[in-house]
N, CA, C and O atoms as a DFTB+ gen file, in Angstrom:
540 C
 N C O
     1  1       7.750     -19.212      -3.743
     2  2       7.928     -17.636      -3.977
     3  2       6.445     -17.503      -3.910
     4  3       6.105     -16.321      -3.952
     5  1       5.502     -18.308      -3.823
     6  2       4.044     -17.201      -3.833
     7  2       3.750     -17.491      -2.311
     8  3       2.599     -17.496      -1.876
     9  1       4.792     -17.717      -1.573
    10  2       4.068     -17.547       0.139
    11  2       4.420     -15.890       0.426
    12  3       3.728     -15.325       1.272
    13  1       5.519     -15.091      -0.292
    14  2       5.992     -14.026      -0.165
    15  2       4.719     -13.142       0.141
    16  3       4.434     -12.698       1.254
    17  1       3.941     -12.943      -1.114
    18  2       2.716     -11.902      -1.254
    19  2       1.860     -12.275       0.195
    20  3       1.432     -11.311       0.829
    21  1       1.646     -13.429       0.638
    22  2       0.602     -13.979       1.923
    23  2       1.509     -13.265       2.963
    24  3       1.020     -12.755       3.971
    25  1       2.506     -13.246       2.764
    26  2       3.319     -13.265       4.659
    27  2       3.176     -11.497       4.530
    28  3       2.812     -10.907       5.546
    29  1       3.427     -10.803       3.453
    30  2       3.100      -9.216       3.144
    31  2       1.742      -9.111       3.813
    32  3       1.566      -8.534       4.887
    33  1       0.947      -9.613       3.218
    34  2      -0.726      -9.242       3.521
    35  2      -1.149      -9.623       4.923
    36  3      -2.150      -9.135       5.446
    37  1      -0.284     -10.598       5.582
    38  2      -0.249     -11.130       7.009
    39  2       0.045      -9.755       7.851
    40  3      -0.762      -9.313       8.668
    41  1       0.984      -9.290       7.627
    42  2       1.707      -8.193       8.188
    43  2       0.587      -7.218       8.821
    44  3       0.670      -7.174      10.048
    45  1      -0.454      -6.415       8.258
    46  2      -1.431      -5.645       8.600
    47  2      -2.262      -6.078       9.360
    48  3      -2.665      -5.489      10.363
    49  1      -2.744      -7.540       8.838
    50  2      -3.699      -8.197       9.439
    51  2      -3.347      -8.471      10.988
    52  3      -4.205      -8.150      11.810
    53  1      -1.978      -9.122      11.507
    54  2      -1.263      -9.246      12.421
    55  2      -1.315      -8.119      13.170
    56  3      -1.713      -8.394      14.302
    57  1      -1.036      -6.724      12.992
    58  2      -1.257      -5.332      13.595
    59  2      -2.240      -5.199      14.185
    60  3      -2.273      -4.738      15.326
    61  1      -3.346      -5.613      13.470
    62  2      -4.577      -5.261      13.811
    63  2      -5.374      -6.097      14.618
    64  3      -6.412      -5.755      15.184
    65  1      -4.764      -7.370      14.650
    66  2      -5.405      -8.568      15.790
    67  2      -4.591      -8.077      17.141
    68  3      -5.211      -7.755      18.155
    69  1      -3.188      -8.048      17.070
    70  2      -2.473      -7.545      18.180
    71  2      -3.090      -6.186      18.675
    72  3      -3.224      -6.006      19.885
    73  1      -3.395      -5.412      17.945
    74  2      -3.529      -3.950      18.718
    75  2      -5.147      -3.930      19.081
    76  3      -5.752      -2.859      19.023
    77  1      -5.765      -5.050      19.424
    78  2      -7.296      -5.186      19.398
    79  2      -7.284      -5.100      21.114
    80  3      -8.156      -4.515      21.756
    81  1      -6.403      -5.632      21.566
    82  2      -6.600      -5.939      23.431
    83  2      -5.933      -4.764      23.988
    84  3      -6.086      -4.729      25.209
    85  1      -5.160      -3.665      23.467
    86  2      -4.746      -2.304      24.045
    87  2      -5.431      -1.432      23.624
    88  3      -6.353      -1.646      22.837
    89  1      -5.012       0.099      24.210
    90  2      -5.486       1.314      23.888
    91  2      -6.139       1.364      22.580
    92  3      -5.390       1.137      21.631
    93  1      -7.549       1.648      22.273
    94  2      -7.615       1.923      21.099
    95  2      -7.982       2.900      20.084
    96  3      -8.686       2.979      19.077
    97  1      -7.245       3.564      20.747
    98  2      -7.125       5.408      20.213
    99  2      -6.293       5.242      18.759
   100  3      -6.460       6.163      17.961
   101  1      -5.399       4.123      18.351
   102  2      -4.453       4.246      17.617
   103  2      -4.571       3.302      16.972
   104  3      -3.675       3.087      16.156
   105  1      -5.697       2.357      17.059
   106  2      -5.543       1.047      16.039
   107  2      -5.722       1.203      14.562
   108  3      -5.044       0.628      13.710
   109  1      -6.716       2.052      14.342
   110  2      -6.938       2.258      12.967
   111  2      -5.994       3.123      12.251
   112  3      -5.769       2.915      11.059
   113  1      -5.448       4.038      12.862
   114  2      -3.977       4.673      12.333
   115  2      -2.931       3.792      11.662
   116  3      -2.416       3.769      10.544
   117  1      -2.777       2.805      13.203
   118  2      -1.378       2.053      12.624
   119  2      -2.219       1.027      11.762
   120  3      -1.446       0.484      10.972
   121  1      -2.996       0.745      11.674
   122  2      -3.441      -0.463      10.468
   123  2      -3.453       0.141       9.137
   124  3      -3.009      -0.418       8.133
   125  1      -4.047       1.455       9.174
   126  2      -4.000       2.160       7.885
   127  2      -2.302       2.725       7.512
   128  3      -2.097       2.801       6.301
   129  1      -1.286       3.055       8.275
   130  2      -0.212       3.162       8.135
   131  2       0.818       1.634       7.309
   132  3       1.634       1.490       6.399
   133  1       0.095       0.758       8.357
   134  2       1.110      -0.440       7.648
   135  2       0.306      -0.969       6.278
   136  3       0.930      -1.544       5.386
   137  1      -0.782      -0.784       6.210
   138  2      -1.498      -1.198       4.949
   139  2      -1.017      -0.432       4.111
   140  3      -0.621      -0.981       3.082
   141  1      -0.899       0.729       4.184
   142  2      -0.167       1.666       2.703
   143  2       0.960       1.349       2.883
   144  3       1.437       1.258       1.752
   145  1       1.872       1.066       3.755
   146  2       3.171       0.872       3.249
   147  2       3.217      -0.422       2.422
   148  3       3.994      -0.456       1.468
   149  1       2.557      -1.346       2.664
   150  2       2.773      -2.823       2.153
   151  2       2.055      -3.014       1.016
   152  3       2.436      -3.895       0.245
   153  1       0.760      -2.143       0.667
   154  2       0.256      -2.209      -0.450
   155  2       1.080      -2.000      -1.968
   156  3       0.689      -2.637      -2.946
   157  1       1.780      -1.431      -2.028
   158  2       2.432      -1.589      -3.225
   159  2       3.328      -2.801      -3.162
   160  3       3.366      -3.519      -4.162
   161  1       4.046      -3.110      -2.117
   162  2       5.422      -4.661      -2.452
   163  2       3.973      -5.868      -2.453
   164  3       4.018      -6.904      -3.116
   165  1       2.952      -5.539      -1.726
   166  2       1.994      -6.823      -2.093
   167  2       1.423      -6.752      -3.564
   168  3       1.009      -7.847      -3.945
   169  1       1.324      -5.922      -4.310
   170  2       0.941      -5.794      -5.227
   171  2       1.691      -6.199      -6.606
   172  3       1.215      -6.724      -7.613
   173  1       3.221      -5.723      -6.283
   174  2       4.183      -5.990      -7.068
   175  2       4.496      -7.323      -7.022
   176  3       4.805      -7.945      -8.039
   177  1       4.427      -7.945      -5.650
   178  2       5.186      -9.255      -5.414
   179  2       4.227     -10.485      -5.959
   180  3       4.559     -11.645      -6.201
   181  1       2.861      -9.824      -6.082
   182  2       1.726     -10.979      -6.773
   183  2       2.021     -10.957      -8.170
   184  3       1.764     -11.960      -8.837
   185  1       2.591      -9.818      -8.769
   186  2       2.919     -10.130      -9.922
   187  2       4.072     -11.145     -10.384
   188  3       4.102     -12.136     -11.114
   189  1       4.945     -10.483      -9.670
   190  2       6.333     -11.520      -9.687
   191  2       6.353     -13.029      -9.491
   192  3       6.978     -13.878     -10.125
   193  1       5.432     -13.174      -8.352
   194  2       5.018     -14.349      -7.877
   195  2       4.178     -15.290      -8.794
   196  3       4.358     -16.506      -8.872
   197  1       3.241     -14.580      -9.477
   198  2       2.327     -15.306     -10.512
   199  2       3.336     -15.708     -11.562
   200  3       2.894     -16.700     -12.142
   201  1       4.103     -15.472     -11.876
   202  2       5.220     -16.070     -12.882
   203  2       5.735     -17.633     -12.824
   204  3       5.852     -18.489     -13.701
   205  1       6.000     -17.634     -11.354
   206  2       6.323     -18.934     -10.737
   207  2       5.287     -19.842     -10.764
   208  3       5.550     -20.994     -11.109
   209  1       3.864     -19.464     -10.389
   210  2       3.020     -20.338     -10.185
   211  2       2.134     -20.796     -11.473
   212  3       1.762     -19.815     -12.117
   213  1       1.756     -21.890     -11.943
   214  2       1.147     -22.619     -13.028
   215  2      -0.242     -21.681     -13.029
   216  3      -1.008     -21.329     -12.132
   217  1      -0.187     -21.420     -14.658
   218  2      -1.267     -20.794     -14.887
   219  2      -2.801     -20.692     -14.403
   220  3      -3.489     -19.723     -14.082
   221  1      -3.095     -22.229     -14.487
   222  2      -4.555     -22.360     -14.181
   223  2      -4.814     -23.020     -13.093
   224  3      -5.811     -23.712     -12.888
   225  1      -3.681     -22.768     -12.176
   226  2      -3.959     -22.817     -10.486
   227  2      -4.538     -21.349      -9.988
   228  3      -5.467     -20.721     -10.495
   229  1      -3.807     -21.019      -8.965
   230  2      -3.737     -19.666      -8.113
   231  2      -3.097     -18.482      -9.154
   232  3      -3.358     -17.283      -9.054
   233  1      -2.258     -19.048     -10.109
   234  2      -1.495     -18.020     -10.518
   235  2      -2.101     -16.870     -11.584
   236  3      -1.527     -15.795     -11.753
   237  1      -3.178     -17.194     -12.189
   238  2      -3.841     -16.333     -12.971
   239  2      -4.756     -14.888     -12.081
   240  3      -4.634     -13.666     -12.169
   241  1      -5.515     -15.642     -11.386
   242  2      -6.206     -14.751     -10.377
   243  2      -5.125     -14.122      -9.600
   244  3      -5.281     -12.923      -9.370
   245  1      -4.199     -14.613      -9.208
   246  2      -3.332     -13.786      -8.273
   247  2      -2.638     -12.855      -9.132
   248  3      -2.238     -11.881      -8.494
   249  1      -2.318     -12.820     -10.543
   250  2      -1.570     -11.910     -11.585
   251  2      -2.671     -10.778     -11.484
   252  3      -2.419      -9.596     -11.246
   253  1      -3.804     -11.259     -11.678
   254  2      -5.149     -10.063     -12.264
   255  2      -5.196      -9.284     -11.177
   256  3      -5.282      -8.066     -11.335
   257  1      -5.151      -9.810      -9.967
   258  2      -5.698      -8.812      -8.709
   259  2      -4.567      -8.232      -8.440
   260  3      -4.491      -7.050      -8.107
   261  1      -3.661      -8.946      -8.550
   262  2      -1.934      -7.996      -8.422
   263  2      -1.788      -6.769      -9.460
   264  3      -1.374      -5.672      -9.085
   265  1      -2.120      -7.010     -10.650
   266  2      -1.961      -5.972     -11.960
   267  2      -3.408      -4.740     -11.635
   268  3      -3.381      -3.644     -12.194
   269  1      -4.023      -4.943     -11.139
   270  2      -5.283      -4.234     -11.058
   271  2      -4.750      -3.282      -9.664
   272  3      -4.518      -2.085      -9.834
   273  1      -4.616      -3.790      -8.571
   274  2      -3.949      -2.871      -7.695
   275  2      -2.346      -2.275      -8.063
   276  3      -2.094      -1.102      -7.787
   277  1      -1.825      -2.709      -8.377
   278  2      -0.469      -1.985      -8.893
   279  2      -1.020      -0.987      -9.888
   280  3      -0.688       0.192      -9.765
   281  1      -1.791      -1.338     -10.811
   282  2      -2.144      -0.140     -11.852
   283  2      -2.635       1.176     -10.753
   284  3      -1.991       2.223     -10.683
   285  1      -3.672       0.948     -10.070
   286  2      -4.024       1.640      -9.147
   287  2      -2.995       2.360      -8.301
   288  3      -2.845       3.582      -8.282
   289  1      -2.455       1.671      -7.757
   290  2      -1.907       2.207      -6.377
   291  2      -0.118       2.780      -6.836
   292  3       0.655       3.167      -5.959
   293  1       0.251       2.730      -8.238
   294  2       1.670       2.773      -8.803
   295  2       1.675       4.388      -9.022
   296  3       2.701       4.969      -8.671
   297  1       0.611       5.161      -9.575
   298  2       0.504       6.019     -10.423
   299  2       0.918       7.375      -9.559
   300  3       1.485       8.314     -10.118
   301  1       0.620       7.393      -8.292
   302  2       1.235       8.687      -7.381
   303  2       2.592       8.676      -7.253
   304  3       3.176       9.756      -7.168
   305  1       3.233       7.593      -7.222
   306  2       4.414       7.302      -6.907
   307  2       5.240       8.244      -8.170
   308  3       6.152       9.055      -8.011
   309  1       4.581       7.825      -9.423
   310  2       5.273       8.456     -10.817
   311  2       4.925       9.756     -11.177
   312  3       5.446      10.402     -12.086
   313  1       4.026      10.122     -10.436
   314  2       3.660      11.797     -10.736
   315  2       4.387      12.611      -9.517
   316  3       4.781      13.728      -9.850
   317  1       4.574      12.320      -8.467
   318  2       5.851      12.482      -7.661
   319  2       6.945      12.763      -7.819
   320  3       7.480      13.752      -7.319
   321  1       7.724      11.580      -8.869
   322  2       8.712      11.692      -9.055
   323  2       9.083      12.789     -10.108
   324  3      10.150      13.388     -10.245
   325  1       7.879      12.895     -10.838
   326  2       7.869      14.101     -11.937
   327  2       7.982      15.411     -11.243
   328  3       8.721      16.299     -11.667
   329  1       7.281      15.526     -10.222
   330  2       7.062      16.544      -9.573
   331  2       8.476      16.956      -8.518
   332  3       8.483      18.070      -7.994
   333  1       9.352      16.224      -8.327
   334  2      10.286      16.160      -7.273
   335  2      11.838      16.183      -8.473
   336  3      13.004      16.273      -8.091
   337  1      11.428      16.088      -9.752
   338  2      12.581      15.989     -10.612
   339  2      13.464      14.815     -10.974
   340  3      14.530      14.760     -11.587
   341  1      12.618      13.790     -10.350
   342  2      13.667      12.347     -10.613
   343  2      13.460      11.987     -11.965
   344  3      14.390      11.329     -12.431
   345  1      12.470      12.232     -12.780
   346  2      13.034      11.905     -14.220
   347  2      11.699      12.981     -14.971
   348  3      10.809      13.565     -14.354
   349  1      11.920      12.975     -16.317
   350  2      11.108      13.795     -16.659
   351  2       9.463      13.460     -17.510
   352  3       9.348      12.362     -18.056
   353  1       8.622      14.161     -17.548
   354  2       7.243      13.687     -17.704
   355  2       7.272      12.961     -19.060
   356  3       6.393      12.100     -19.047
   357  1       7.814      12.973     -19.998
   358  2       7.796      11.870     -21.237
   359  2       8.681      10.898     -20.954
   360  3       9.276      10.484     -21.948
   361  1       8.936      10.451     -20.043
   362  2       9.776       9.415     -20.170
   363  2       8.841       8.003     -19.481
   364  3       8.111       8.025     -18.489
   365  1       9.133       6.931     -20.307
   366  2       8.234       5.517     -19.983
   367  2       9.550       5.175     -18.805
   368  3      10.654       5.692     -18.981
   369  1       9.213       4.013     -17.295
   370  2       9.858       3.952     -16.827
   371  2       8.962       2.464     -16.357
   372  3       7.918       2.254     -15.739
   373  1       9.792       1.782     -16.890
   374  2       9.217      -0.158     -16.577
   375  2      10.353      -0.780     -15.690
   376  3      10.046      -1.752     -15.000
   377  1      11.641      -0.303     -15.647
   378  2      12.629      -1.225     -14.522
   379  2      13.722      -0.526     -14.078
   380  3      13.696       0.599     -14.576
   381  1      14.323      -0.629     -13.626
   382  2      15.612      -0.596     -12.749
   383  2      15.326       0.753     -11.856
   384  3      14.165       1.091     -11.625
   385  1      16.463       1.517     -11.359
   386  2      16.174       2.247     -10.101
   387  2      14.984       3.154     -10.391
   388  3      14.250       3.295      -9.413
   389  1      14.577       3.866     -11.600
   390  2      13.523       4.765     -11.570
   391  2      12.042       4.022     -11.064
   392  3      11.149       4.321     -10.271
   393  1      12.219       3.304     -11.652
   394  2      10.772       2.178     -11.509
   395  2      10.812       2.125      -9.975
   396  3       9.895       2.684      -9.374
   397  1      11.804       1.494      -9.264
   398  2      11.781       1.460      -7.855
   399  2      11.205       2.583      -7.134
   400  3      10.114       2.745      -6.587
   401  1      12.565       3.552      -7.328
   402  2      12.225       4.773      -6.765
   403  2      10.377       5.080      -6.931
   404  3       9.759       5.189      -5.872
   405  1       9.642       5.195      -8.175
   406  2       8.182       5.291      -8.240
   407  2       7.884       4.752      -7.225
   408  3       7.457       5.523      -6.366
   409  1       7.967       2.991      -6.773
   410  2       7.474       2.195      -6.227
   411  2       7.704       2.880      -4.531
   412  3       6.809       2.850      -3.686
   413  1       8.721       3.316      -4.357
   414  2       8.819       3.624      -2.901
   415  2       8.069       5.109      -3.007
   416  3       7.452       5.308      -1.960
   417  1       7.956       6.009      -3.773
   418  2       7.517       7.071      -3.385
   419  2       5.637       6.754      -3.310
   420  3       4.832       7.274      -2.538
   421  1       5.416       5.881      -4.245
   422  2       3.878       5.374      -4.204
   423  2       3.712       4.787      -2.618
   424  3       2.897       5.337      -1.878
   425  1       4.420       3.792      -2.196
   426  2       4.406       3.499      -0.819
   427  2       4.513       4.556       0.101
   428  3       3.716       4.487       1.037
   429  1       5.342       5.593       0.091
   430  2       4.926       6.816       0.933
   431  2       3.691       7.479       0.914
   432  3       3.235       7.953       1.954
   433  1       3.196       7.551       0.018
   434  2       1.641       8.493      -0.587
   435  2       0.920       7.535      -0.055
   436  3      -0.038       8.054       0.518
   437  1       0.907       6.175       0.055
   438  2      -0.254       5.797       0.498
   439  2      -0.185       5.406       1.754
   440  3      -1.259       5.097       2.268
   441  1       1.030       5.310       2.574
   442  2       1.179       5.311       4.010
   443  2       0.757       6.739       4.574
   444  3       0.674       6.772       5.801
   445  1       0.502       7.812       3.967
   446  2       0.016       8.854       4.365
   447  2      -1.556       8.850       4.304
   448  3      -2.338       9.245       5.169
   449  1      -1.809       8.340       3.149
   450  2      -3.239       8.707       2.690
   451  2      -4.039       7.397       3.825
   452  3      -4.944       7.789       4.562
   453  1      -3.669       6.082       3.862
   454  2      -4.297       4.999       4.768
   455  2      -4.086       5.468       6.087
   456  3      -4.948       5.141       6.903
   457  1      -3.261       6.071       6.433
   458  2      -3.129       6.325       7.672
   459  2      -3.570       7.534       8.179
   460  3      -3.678       7.600       9.403
   461  1      -3.887       8.639       7.426
   462  2      -4.732       9.872       7.353
   463  2      -6.556       9.246       7.491
   464  3      -7.465       9.756       8.146
   465  1      -6.587       8.210       6.763
   466  2      -7.759       7.823       6.674
   467  2      -8.574       6.973       7.921
   468  3      -9.769       7.038       8.211
   469  1      -7.345       6.042       8.638
   470  2      -7.083       5.503       9.957
   471  2      -7.619       6.364      11.086
   472  3      -8.582       6.158      11.824
   473  1      -6.612       7.560      11.034
   474  2      -6.808       8.625      11.896
   475  2      -8.181       8.997      12.061
   476  3      -8.865       8.792      13.064
   477  1      -8.568       9.621      10.887
   478  2     -10.064      10.213      10.491
   479  2     -10.858       9.066      11.186
   480  3     -11.866       9.332      11.841
   481  1     -10.453       7.932      11.059
   482  2     -11.852       6.886      11.655
   483  2     -11.571       6.716      12.895
   484  3     -12.565       6.504      13.589
   485  1     -10.374       6.732      13.546
   486  2     -10.284       6.756      15.054
   487  2     -10.589       7.890      15.645
   488  3     -10.745       7.754      16.858
   489  1     -10.755       9.106      15.191
   490  2     -11.315      10.426      15.960
   491  2     -13.225       9.901      15.736
   492  3     -14.162      10.071      16.516
   493  1     -13.203       9.430      14.744
   494  2     -14.717       9.481      14.634
   495  2     -15.391       8.418      15.759
   496  3     -16.466       8.597      16.333
   497  1     -14.453       7.225      15.932
   498  2     -15.242       6.100      16.671
   499  2     -14.874       6.711      18.442
   500  3     -15.449       6.333      19.463
   501  1     -14.080       7.437      18.365
   502  2     -13.465       7.894      19.757
   503  2     -14.978       8.918      20.195
   504  3     -15.568       8.650      21.242
   505  1     -15.331       9.722      19.556
   506  2     -16.288      10.632      19.665
   507  2     -15.618      12.231      19.992
   508  3     -16.267      13.253      20.218
   509  1     -14.551      12.126      19.953
   510  2     -14.151      13.688      20.413
   511  2     -13.941      13.996      19.170
   512  3     -13.752      13.223      18.232
   513  1     -13.986      15.488      19.167
   514  2     -13.781      16.439      17.910
   515  2     -12.259      16.629      17.833
   516  3     -11.395      16.785      18.696
   517  1     -12.238      16.551      16.299
   518  2     -10.804      16.831      15.823
   519  2     -10.426      18.238      15.701
   520  3     -11.255      19.064      15.318
   521  1      -9.021      18.621      16.054
   522  2      -8.581      20.059      15.617
   523  2      -8.729      19.984      14.194
   524  3      -9.448      20.752      13.554
   525  1      -8.160      19.209      13.782
   526  2      -7.818      19.383      12.186
   527  2      -8.872      19.227      11.358
   528  3      -8.647      19.236      10.148
   529  1     -10.258      19.049      11.854
   530  2     -11.358      19.002      10.476
   531  2     -12.034      19.831      11.811
   532  3     -12.131      19.649      13.024
   533  1     -12.544      21.127      10.543
   534  2     -13.516      22.036      11.126
   535  2     -14.689      21.590      11.182
   536  3     -15.009      20.725      10.367
   537  1     -15.651      22.063      12.166
   538  2     -16.681      21.943      12.892
   539  2     -17.545      22.280      11.942
   540  3     -18.751      22.309      12.186
C-alpha cells in the first residue's frame, strides 16, 4: 500500500526525464501540469498509506509530509466548490463525495497554476517575449 504514493510521485519525474531528449519548448509546461494533477492524490495517498505502515519506521514522516501538503493543496478546491454552489460556506466536509469533489477541484486548480508556472518558465528559458505578459 505504501508503494502507491511513490508511484504517483514517479509519474511527473518520468515525464520530465522522457521530455529531456525532445523539443525543449514544452518541457516545464508538461511537468507543471502533471505535477499539478498529481500533487493532491500524492498528499492524500500519503495520509492513507501512513496508517498501514508502522509508526516508527517511515509512516510517521510520510504522514506529516502528506498532511502538510494536503492542508495547503486542498483549500482551493473547497473554495471553488463554494463558488460553484456545490455546498454552502458553513458546511464542514470531511468524507464522502463532497470531499472527493473538493479534491478534484483542487487538482484542476493546481493543474492550471503549476502548468502556468511551467509555461512562464519555458518562455523565460526560450528567450522569446510572451504575448500574454506585458513588456
